N, C-alpha and C positions, 0 to 999 in steps of 0.2 A: 545878684540873679543874672543868668546869663541872658544877653542881648543877641539878636541875630549878627548884629555888625561885630561884637566881640568874638564871636565864634568863628565865621568866614562870611564871605560875600557869596551867596548862591545866584545862579542865574535865575531870570524872571521864570523859567520853566519850573524851578526846585524852590523858589522863595515861599510859595504858598505852603508848600510841604514843610519846609524848615520852621516856617511860623507856628504851624500845628504841632510840631515835635517839641519846639522849646515852650510851648504852651501846655504841653501834656495831654494833647487833644488825640483821639483815636484817627488813624489814617484809614482811608476809604480803599475800595477796590481800585477806583481810578488812580489814586495816589501811588498804589503798591505797582501798577502798570507803568506809570511814569519812572519809578524808581527803577524799575527792572530793564527798562529801556534806555534809560540816560547813560550818557558815556562820563558823565561827571563823578568818577569813581570816588575821587579825593573828598568831594563834598559829602557824598553819601556816607563814606566813612567816617567823617568827622561828625555827622548827625549821630550814626550808631554809636560811635565813641561816646558821644555826649550821655547817650541814654545808658549806655553800659555802665559808665562811672557814676551816673546817679543812681544805679540800682546796687552796684558792686564796688565801686572805688576802684582800687587798683588790684583787688583780689582775683586770683586766677586759680581755679579748683582743679584738683586732680586726684585720682585713687590709686589704690595698689588692686588691680584686678588680672584676670586672665580669662581666656575664652575656651569653651568646651563645645566642640561641634561632633555630636556622637555619631552622627551619620549623615552623608550628603546624598544618599539614595533620594530622589523626589521625582514624583510622577508629574509634577508641574514643569511647563516647559518655557519659562522667561528667556525670551531672547537676549537678555543682557546679563544672565547669570552664566559666571565661568565655574561656579562651585559644585553645582549639582550634576548628578549623573542619573539617567532615568531609569537605570535597572542595576541590580546587582550582578556583580560579574563583569560590568564595564569597565573598561580601564580607569583607574584613580577611584573607582567606587569603594566605598568602606562602609561597614557598621559595626560599630564597637559593641561588645558584650559588655556586661556590668562589670566583670574584673578588669578589662582593658580600660574603661572608663574612669575607675576608681585609680587605676596606677597613673594614668594622666593626670588626675587631679593631685595625687601625692608628688608627682614630678614637678608639678607648676605651682603648688600652693607654698608659701612660706608662711611663718607666723604672723607676719604683718599683712599679709593679703586679708582683704575684707570682702570682696566681691567675685563670684564666679558669674559669666556671661555664657548662656547657653541658647544655641540656636541650631536648628537641625534641618534636614530636608523633610519632604512629605512623603515618608517611607509606606508603601502600600501593605507591607507585610509584617508590620510590628502590631502587637497588641498594646493597649493603653497602660498595662502592666509594666510594659517596658519603661516608660515615662516616670510613671509614679514610683517604681521601684530604684530608678537612677536617681531621683531627688531624695527619696529616704536614705538611701546609702550614702549620699554625699553628706546629707546633715548629720548622720551618725558618725561618720569620718572626720568631718570637719564642722562641728556645730557653730563655729565663729563665723562662717561664710553666709554673707547675702547671697541667696540665689535669685538672679535675675534671669529670667528664662522664658523662651517660648513666645515667638512674635505673635501678633494677631492672626497671621496667616495660618500658623500651626493650630491655634486655639480653634479657628474655625473649621479647620480640617478634621480636628479631633471630634468636634461636635456633630459634623456629617458623619464620619467613619463610624463613630461609635454610638451614634444616636442619642446624643445628649445636648443639652441646652449649654450655651456659653457659661451659664452660672454654674451648671453642675460641673463642666470641664474644669473651670477655675477653681471651684470648691475642692474638687479633687486633688489638684495639683498644689493647692494652697495647704491641705492637710498634710500632703507628703513632703512638703518642705518649701514651696515657691514663695518668694518674698515679694517679688515685683516682676514688671514685664518690661521688656525691651521695645524700642520703638518701630523695629524693621517692617518691612513688607508693604508699607504705606505707598511707596513708589510715587506716582502721580495718579490724584484721584479722578481726573478726567477721564470719562468712558471712552473717549475716541482712543486715547493713548493707551489704556489699558487693555483695550480689545486688541491692538496691534502688538504689545510688547509682554502682556503676561495675562492672557485672557482665561487662563483655564486655573486661576486662584481666586481667593476671596476678592470681591468688588469694594468699592470705597465705603458703601454703607455698612456693609459686614466687618470691615476693619475698624471703621469708627464704633460699630455696635458692640465689639468685642471690648475696646477700651472704655466704652462707656458703662459697660457692665462691669469691668474691673475696678473702675474708680467707685461705683456705687457700692460696691462690696469693700471698699477701703485699701484697695490695692493702688500703688503709684505706679506710673510708667512713664516712658519717653515717648516721643513722636520723631518722626523723619520726613524727608521729602528727598526723592531722588531726582537729581537734575542734570541736563546734558545729553537727553536721548532725543526724542522728537517732540517734546513737548513746546508750547508757546509761552511767552512771558505771561499772558492772561491765564493760561492754565496752571502756571506756578503760583500766580497771586491767590487764584482761586482755591488751590490746595492749602495754602497758608491761612486763609480765612477760615475755611472750614474747620482746620485744627483750632483756631481762635475761637470760633463758634462753640466748640465742644468744651473747651477750657472755661468758657464763659458758663456754660451749664453745670460742669462737674468740678473744674478745679484740680483735676488729678494729673495732668502732665507737670513733670519737672524739668524737662529740658526737650529743646530740639537739636537734632543732629541732621542738619544738611549732609546727603551723601552723594558725593561726585561720581558720576557715570565712568566706568574704566572700560576700554575697549578691547583689552586683550583676552582672547581664548572663549570668545562667545560670538553669538551670530549677528552681533551689531559692530564686528570689528572694523566695518568701512567708515562708521562715524568716528568724527575725531572726539577725543576725551575733553571736558571742558578746560580752560585755560585758568591761569592764576587769577586774572581778572575777572572771569566768571565767577570763580569760588569766591573771592573777596566780596564781589556784588551781592552774591547769594546770602552770605553771612550777614552782611550789613543790613540788607532789606529784609530778612528774616527778624532781626532784632527790632527793627522798626515797626514792623507790621504785627508782631505777636507781644503786644503790651501786657499780655496777662500770664505769660509764661516766664518763669523767672530766669531761665538760663539758656544759652545758646552755646553748644558744645563743637568745637573743632576736632574732628576725628583725625589725628595727626597721620594715622596709618594710611590713609586714604588720599590725604591732600599734601603730605609730604611735611617734615619738620619746619622747613623755612617758612612755607605759606601759613602753617598752623601758627607760628610764632607771630606773623604780621597779622594774622586775623585777630589777634588779641587788641588790636586798634582799630577794627571794624565790627565791633559789637560783641565779640566772643570773650566768655568769662570761664569757660571750662575747656581743658585739653585734652579729657579723657584719662586714660592711666597707663599703667605698665603694659597692659594688652598683651599678655604672653600669648603665644602660640595662634595668633590671628591666621585663619585660612581663606577666608571668603575673598578678601581683597587681593591676597597675594596671589590667589590662583587666577585673578583677572589682570595680573602684571603689575601690582604695586610692588616698588623697589625700595620702599622704606623698611627699616629692621623689623623684625618679628617680635621685638620688644624693646622697651626703653627702661633703665632702671629709675629708681627713684630719685638719685643724685642727677641723672641727666634729665629728667623732668624738671626738677627745681631749677637746674642750670637754665636751660632754655626759657623758662618762664621769667626768672629773674633777667636774663639779657634782653628780654621783650620789655623790661622795664615795669614789671608787674610783680605782684607780692605773692607767691606760691602758697596756697592753702590745700592741706590735704584733708579729704572730706571721706565719709562713707557713701554709700549708694544713695540715702536719703537727705545728703548734704549736711549731715552732722559734721561739724569742724572737729577733726582729729589731731591737727597740728598745725599751727600758724605762728606764733612769737618764735618758736625754737628755729624756724627756718627763714623767717622774714627780716632777719638781721642783716 
């Protein structure tokens, strides 16, 4: 059994938290704030790595997936967004028709691909049938694909726009082919921050309500936190603990993906993007606070390949996937590749001293022994 001294020598400030972690005790709000504001990054990382290895050993998960953003026309005006365009006809605004969307699917999908990730803008001019027809067509063309689609922001928007309940929206989408929900749109739950950076889309209670409904229907989902804008350490911790509380209630979250603010091409360009230290601390603290969510995912598109590799020793056990044709973060200035191949993912995981494990969306293992030698 690990002892405090055998793992590291924490400062007096972190020692009580370290004792809790090694004893398997749940951390409090105050513990989270202490971790968020501490400069002892390596100590926090060791704690998070201890929890990560208790849960997953050396395994690091990835999948073969691609993204489809059928439209970026969006009537919401989030200050941090570089992807959306308010109206059709604006520069870089687009909306795919069904034929164009299916062409994109055929272009990006291989026989080994297991997941399509669909996120769109909140387009005021589309009928609900646009989305259900899109799902049905994808399932007919590629029945092996798991469709992870539509953020809680989109689900809430559909419910209001088309006079439906969350459950009715989700039932219609599931009947058309939806298999699970991504975690986007959570941003930061604090009302103070949302009022300033994303005032005209679903609030925190609505976001949580969509995921609660999805979980009650048997759909699994992911969750996110956007960090690096104007939120405080306390607001970051509050966000994570609200996710933890919903997970206590439903058990439906699979993984948390911390999302780092990118400042290129949006109305918050004067703010600096988070540093590598901030990235690693966010991952580590998330692992320590979210004792009931199985996985912490590093989105390599967003934080870069090198930081993603390092994060595998700061609590992270999932490095996302091949992620073909990502647009949202590249339109915000991401300089990472548009995709990684399976061999490239395997190599970067191995170089970090971890065992690559290919999974499907629901974390069923597809390959391990063959690539772990």
